[in-house]
VOZA-825643 format. One record per residue (C-alpha): x, y, z; residue in three letters. Coordinates in steps of 0.001 Angstrom, whole numbers. Each point is the difference from the previous one (the first is absolute). Example, Ala and Ser with C-alpha at 12.3 -4.5 7.8 and 13.67 -1.06 7.14 Angstrom:
REM residues 2
+---------+---------+---------+-----+
!       u !       v !       w !  aa !
+---------+---------+---------+-----+
!   12300 !   -4500 !    7800 ! ALA !
!    1370 !    3440 !    -660 ! SER !
+---------+---------+---------+-----+
This chain:
REM residues 265
+---------+---------+---------+-----+
!       u !       v !       w !  aa !
+---------+---------+---------+-----+
!   29590 !   -2195 !   40584 ! MET !
!     781 !   -3425 !   -1420 ! ARG !
!    3672 !     585 !    -817 ! LYS !
!    1557 !   -1369 !   -3175 ! SER !
!    2326 !   -2884 !     809 ! SER !
!    1278 !   -1127 !   -3408 ! VAL !
!     353 !    3329 !   -1857 ! ALA !
!    3531 !     110 !   -1373 ! GLY !
!      40 !   -3793 !    -251 ! ALA !
!   -3021 !   -1422 !   -1842 ! PHE !
!    -721 !    3370 !   -1622 ! TYR !
!    1736 !    3395 !     -66 ! PRO !
!    -256 !    2351 !    2961 ! ASP !
!     -45 !    2954 !   -2398 ! SER !
!   -3238 !    1092 !   -1653 ! CYS !
!    1877 !    1074 !   -3139 ! ASP !
!    1514 !   -3470 !    -328 ! GLU !
!   -3380 !   -1674 !     514 ! ILE !
!   -1603 !    2219 !   -2648 ! GLU !
!    2891 !    -843 !   -2328 ! HIS !
!    -754 !   -3691 !     474 ! TYR !
!   -3669 !     583 !    -835 ! PHE !
!     959 !    1978 !   -3115 ! ASP !
!    2181 !   -2881 !   -1179 ! ILE !
!   -2706 !   -2576 !     723 ! PHE !
!   -2633 !    1996 !   -1871 ! ASN !
!    2234 !     703 !   -2989 ! LYS !
!     666 !   -3731 !    -262 ! SER !
!   -3724 !    -673 !     351 ! LEU !
!    -850 !    2558 !   -2698 ! ASP !
!    2408 !   -1786 !   -2329 ! ASP !
!   -1946 !   -3236 !     548 ! GLN !
!   -3634 !    1093 !     326 ! ILE !
!   -1723 !    2968 !   -1600 ! LYS !
!   -1374 !    2524 !    2495 ! SER !
!   -3514 !    -329 !   -1453 ! ASP !
!     -19 !   -3787 !     420 ! ASP !
!   -3231 !   -1157 !    1637 ! LYS !
!    2117 !   -1389 !    2844 ! LEU !
!     364 !    3539 !    1316 ! PHE !
!   -3745 !     569 !     110 ! SER !
!    -549 !   -2796 !    2528 ! LEU !
!    -941 !     903 !    3573 ! LYS !
!    1295 !   -2840 !    2177 ! PRO !
!   -1364 !    -820 !    3442 ! ARG !
!    3233 !   -1744 !     965 ! ALA !
!    3530 !    -611 !   -1231 ! ILE !
!    2807 !   -2425 !     751 ! ILE !
!    3357 !    1744 !     278 ! SER !
!    3521 !   -1266 !     817 ! PRO !
!    2115 !    1376 !    2822 ! HIS !
!    3640 !    -348 !    -944 ! ALA !
!    2460 !    2797 !    -663 ! GLY !
!   -1171 !    2302 !   -2771 ! TYR !
!    2958 !    -938 !   -2203 ! ILE !
!   -1398 !   -3545 !     -90 ! TYR !
!   -3783 !     280 !     201 ! SER !
!    -793 !    3705 !    -357 ! GLY !
!   -1142 !    -205 !   -3613 ! PHE !
!   -2271 !   -2929 !     839 ! THR !
!   -1617 !    1912 !    2867 ! ALA !
!    -166 !    3282 !   -1907 ! ASN !
!   -2269 !   -1257 !   -2771 ! ILE !
!   -2558 !   -1153 !    2594 ! ALA !
!     -11 !    3365 !    1769 ! TYR !
!    -154 !    1940 !   -3251 ! LYS !
!   -3297 !   -1777 !    -704 ! ILE !
!   -1252 !      23 !    3595 ! LEU !
!      82 !    3805 !     115 ! GLN !
!   -3013 !      79 !   -2360 ! HIS !
!   -2113 !   -1528 !    2767 ! SER !
!     416 !    3299 !    1897 ! ASN !
!    -382 !   -1685 !    3407 ! PRO !
!    -651 !    1710 !    3282 ! LYS !
!    2053 !   -2689 !    1760 ! ARG !
!    2743 !   -2405 !   -1011 ! VAL !
!     205 !   -3001 !    2323 ! ILE !
!    3450 !   -1578 !    -275 ! VAL !
!     248 !   -3614 !    1157 ! LEU !
!    3375 !   -1683 !     385 ! GLY !
!    1577 !   -2985 !    1783 ! PRO !
!    2123 !     460 !    3105 ! SER !
!    3660 !    -730 !    -725 ! HIS !
!    1676 !     978 !    3275 ! ARG !
!   -2195 !   -1080 !    2897 ! VAL !
!   -2353 !   -2864 !     773 ! TYR !
!   -3531 !    1317 !      28 ! LEU !
!   -3342 !   -1614 !     690 ! GLU !
!   -2725 !    1582 !   -2095 ! GLY !
!     350 !    3515 !   -1418 ! ILE !
!    1555 !    3212 !    1240 ! SER !
!   -1126 !    3411 !   -1247 ! GLY !
!    2171 !    3115 !     137 ! THR !
!   -1633 !    2349 !    2456 ! ASN !
!    1999 !    3182 !    -673 ! GLU !
!   -1157 !    3345 !   -1395 ! GLU !
!    2179 !      27 !   -3109 ! SER !
!    2451 !   -2042 !   -2039 ! TYR !
!    3455 !    1337 !    -790 ! GLU !
!    1064 !     -76 !   -3650 ! SER !
!    2805 !    1815 !   -1872 ! PRO !
!   -2469 !    1943 !   -2162 ! CYS !
!   -2187 !    1036 !    2938 ! GLY !
!   -2141 !   -1552 !    2691 ! GLU !
!   -3079 !   -2084 !    -670 ! LEU !
!   -3036 !     292 !    2243 ! SER !
!    -931 !   -3176 !    1883 ! ILE !
!   -3728 !    -593 !     388 ! ASP !
!    -112 !    -784 !    3726 ! LYS !
!   -3802 !     168 !      82 ! ASP !
!    -279 !   -2735 !   -2613 ! TYR !
!    2562 !   -2110 !    1838 ! LEU !
!   -2129 !     385 !    3132 ! LYS !
!   -3026 !   -1192 !   -2005 ! GLU !
!    1929 !   -3082 !   -1137 ! LEU !
!    1206 !    -632 !    3524 ! ASN !
!   -3540 !     120 !    1406 ! GLU !
!   -1233 !   -2479 !   -2593 ! LYS !
!    2995 !   -2329 !    -348 ! PHE !
!    2110 !     567 !    3136 ! ALA !
!    3015 !    1253 !   -1943 ! ILE !
!    2838 !     779 !    2382 ! LYS !
!    2538 !    2816 !    -124 ! SER !
!    3417 !   -1430 !     832 ! ILE !
!    2785 !    2445 !    -766 ! LYS !
!    2689 !   -2687 !    -232 ! GLU !
!   -1991 !   -1657 !   -2790 ! ALA !
!    -117 !    2978 !   -2334 ! TYR !
!    2744 !    2472 !     919 ! GLU !
!    2643 !   -1724 !   -2173 ! GLN !
!   -2224 !   -1916 !   -2437 ! GLU !
!    1199 !     537 !   -3560 ! HIS !
!   -2774 !   -1949 !   -1767 ! SER !
!   -2410 !    2830 !     697 ! THR !
!    2394 !    2936 !     197 ! GLU !
!    1377 !    -332 !   -3531 ! VAL !
!   -3555 !     549 !   -1323 ! GLN !
!    -348 !    3435 !    1610 ! MET !
!    2123 !    2102 !   -2407 ! PRO !
!   -2094 !   -1354 !   -2891 ! PHE !
!   -3192 !     993 !    1824 ! ILE !
!    1408 !    3441 !     789 ! LYS !
!     915 !     504 !   -3660 ! HIS !
!   -3146 !   -1324 !   -1673 ! TYR !
!   -2703 !     579 !    2630 ! MET !
!    1296 !    2830 !    2217 ! PRO !
!   -3403 !     939 !    1410 ! SER !
!    -899 !   -3563 !    1033 ! SER !
!     295 !   -1093 !    3605 ! LYS !
!    1824 !   -3218 !     790 ! VAL !
!    -557 !   -2907 !    2365 ! VAL !
!    2986 !   -2297 !     605 ! GLU !
!    -893 !   -3563 !    1011 ! LEU !
!    2740 !   -2533 !     760 ! VAL !
!   -1070 !   -3616 !     442 ! TYR !
!    1640 !   -3050 !    1494 ! GLY !
!   -1606 !   -3246 !    1118 ! ASP !
!   -3515 !     211 !   -1403 ! ILE !
!   -1926 !   -2231 !   -2366 ! ASN !
!    -869 !    1420 !   -3370 ! TYR !
!   -3720 !    -699 !     413 ! GLN !
!    -164 !    2372 !    2969 ! ASP !
!    2056 !    2580 !   -1840 ! LEU !
!   -2358 !    -275 !   -2963 ! SER !
!   -2905 !    1058 !    2220 ! LEU !
!    1912 !    3162 !     887 ! ILE !
!     800 !     718 !   -3655 ! LEU !
!   -3624 !    -554 !    -955 ! GLU !
!   -1041 !    2543 !    2619 ! TYR !
!    2648 !    2510 !   -1127 ! ILE !
!   -1020 !    -308 !   -3637 ! LEU !
!   -3680 !     387 !     830 ! SER !
!     874 !    3710 !     247 ! ASP !
!     374 !    1299 !   -3559 ! SER !
!    2422 !    2679 !    1199 ! GLN !
!    2577 !   -2602 !    1058 ! ASN !
!    2657 !   -1789 !   -2012 ! VAL !
!    2324 !   -2737 !    1214 ! VAL !
!    3701 !    -639 !    -623 ! VAL !
!    1108 !   -3602 !     541 ! ILE !
!    3773 !     -53 !     483 ! SER !
!    1982 !   -3089 !    -951 ! THR !
!    3117 !   -1247 !   -1717 ! ASP !
!     133 !   -3451 !   -1584 ! LEU !
!    2623 !   -2775 !     236 ! SER !
!    3306 !     685 !    1729 ! HIS !
!    3560 !   -1112 !    -846 ! PHE !
!    -502 !   -2756 !   -2552 ! TYR !
!    1768 !     -79 !   -3347 ! ASN !
!   -1812 !    1839 !   -2766 ! LEU !
!   -1589 !   -3082 !   -1587 ! LYS !
!   -1343 !   -1319 !    3316 ! LYS !
!   -1195 !    3479 !    1027 ! ALA !
!   -1984 !     436 !   -3205 ! LYS !
!   -1550 !   -3458 !     397 ! THR !
!   -1185 !     759 !    3538 ! LEU !
!   -1067 !    3552 !    -814 ! ASP !
!   -2029 !   -1193 !   -2966 ! ASN !
!   -2187 !   -1926 !    2452 ! ILE !
!    -698 !    3288 !    1806 ! CYS !
!    -774 !    1819 !   -3233 ! LEU !
!   -2384 !   -2701 !   -1211 ! GLN !
!   -1762 !     -89 !    3368 ! ALA !
!    -480 !    3756 !     154 ! ILE !
!   -1156 !     240 !   -3608 ! ALA !
!   -2658 !   -2635 !     690 ! ASN !
!    -859 !     852 !    3634 ! LEU !
!    1027 !   -3571 !     767 ! ASP !
!    1136 !    -550 !    3589 ! ILE !
!     467 !   -3743 !    -530 ! GLU !
!    2467 !     700 !   -2813 ! ARG !
!    1731 !    2600 !    2181 ! PHE !
!     637 !   -2655 !    2647 ! GLU !
!    1672 !   -2334 !   -2503 ! GLU !
!    3348 !    1741 !     391 ! GLY !
!    -302 !    3792 !      -5 ! CYS !
!    2567 !    1325 !    2480 ! GLU !
!   -1188 !    3587 !     423 ! ALA !
!    1069 !    1486 !    3341 ! CYS !
!   -3366 !    1799 !     105 ! GLY !
!   -1889 !   -3202 !    -804 ! ALA !
!   -2622 !     547 !    2715 ! ILE !
!    -870 !    3436 !   -1348 ! GLY !
!    -123 !   -1190 !   -3601 ! VAL !
!   -2220 !   -2984 !     795 ! LYS !
!   -2302 !    2247 !    2016 ! ALA !
!    -234 !    2357 !   -2970 ! MET !
!    -744 !   -2853 !   -2416 ! LEU !
!   -2795 !   -1226 !    2264 ! MET !
!   -1381 !    3524 !     357 ! THR !
!     142 !     672 !   -3735 ! ALA !
!   -2072 !   -3122 !    -657 ! LYS !
!   -2522 !    1003 !    2659 ! LYS !
!    -558 !    3531 !   -1262 ! ILE !
!     481 !    -743 !   -3708 ! ASP !
!    3251 !    1815 !    -751 ! LEU !
!    2004 !    -922 !   -3075 ! LYS !
!    3768 !    -566 !     256 ! PRO !
!    2540 !    1398 !   -2461 ! LEU !
!    3743 !    -712 !      43 ! LEU !
!    2150 !    3042 !    -745 ! LEU !
!    3703 !    -815 !     254 ! ASP !
!    2324 !   -2815 !     985 ! TYR !
!    3762 !      28 !     301 ! ARG !
!    2782 !   -1201 !    2256 ! THR !
!    2967 !    1550 !    1749 ! SER !
!    2173 !   -1442 !   -2783 ! ALA !
!   -1383 !    2659 !   -2352 ! ASP !
!    1842 !    2607 !    2080 ! ALA !
!    2863 !   -1942 !    1571 ! SER !
!     691 !   -2524 !   -2821 ! HIS !
!     571 !   -2585 !    2750 ! ASP !
!   -1982 !   -3060 !   -1105 ! GLU !
!    1084 !   -2245 !    2888 ! ASP !
!   -1874 !    1652 !    2908 ! ARG !
!   -3143 !    1611 !   -1356 ! VAL !
!   -3039 !    1694 !    1545 ! VAL !
!   -3241 !     264 !   -1969 ! GLY !
!   -2316 !    3010 !    -202 ! TYR !
!   -3434 !     573 !   -1509 ! MET !
!   -2733 !    2582 !     -34 ! SER !
!   -3657 !    -341 !    -822 ! GLY !
!   -3352 !    1601 !     573 ! LEU !
!   -3603 !    -896 !     779 ! PHE !
!   -2806 !    2015 !   -1572 ! TYR !
+---------+---------+---------+-----+
């Protein structure tokens, strides 16, 4: 089993508390968007989701997963940057299951083997066993897509063009969806954070990698750029869903982290 490493820190270690969070997020969402809005009829092939503590970025992530569930995927491939160890290339989690407070998720080892045979994806335990960028996505998947299998991919030193080839292959299977995990700028004042983050938002909305590289400071920049390139190749449309900063929860406007979610359909 891939053990949870940040339950009780980034998100609750109690299923009841996690479900309470989701109830709050969805009540807030219902107050903003009608349940029959055409947004909720979309069937995305991929989403971008943040990976901070749920108190900060949970609402932003939740709206993406609430829509993604309508795609009814067989597999959810979660792609996040390595925060704790230096890694060349990509590491896939080669365990049987994934621990989560609301129950285990099944890891698709056979599909990981397929990716490994085609793209030489490694399985380095040190790279994924404490990686929060991917782990914080799992309770959302368990809640919204409980019958889907998961594949956890953590990347380090890799160019986005090579990663795009892997995403293109993954998305060539209509039963797959992709989660690109990233936060935006870190620890600027609110005005500066919004200026930098707006570059990211514009770039994603227009599938514009050149604009992205003009100042977007996403920690998952490689994954996002790979997704933008892939979306252009296979003719997916981008849609921004939510943007906010840590100041919305903490009210600290001096050291801010930015968060966004979006989808590709």
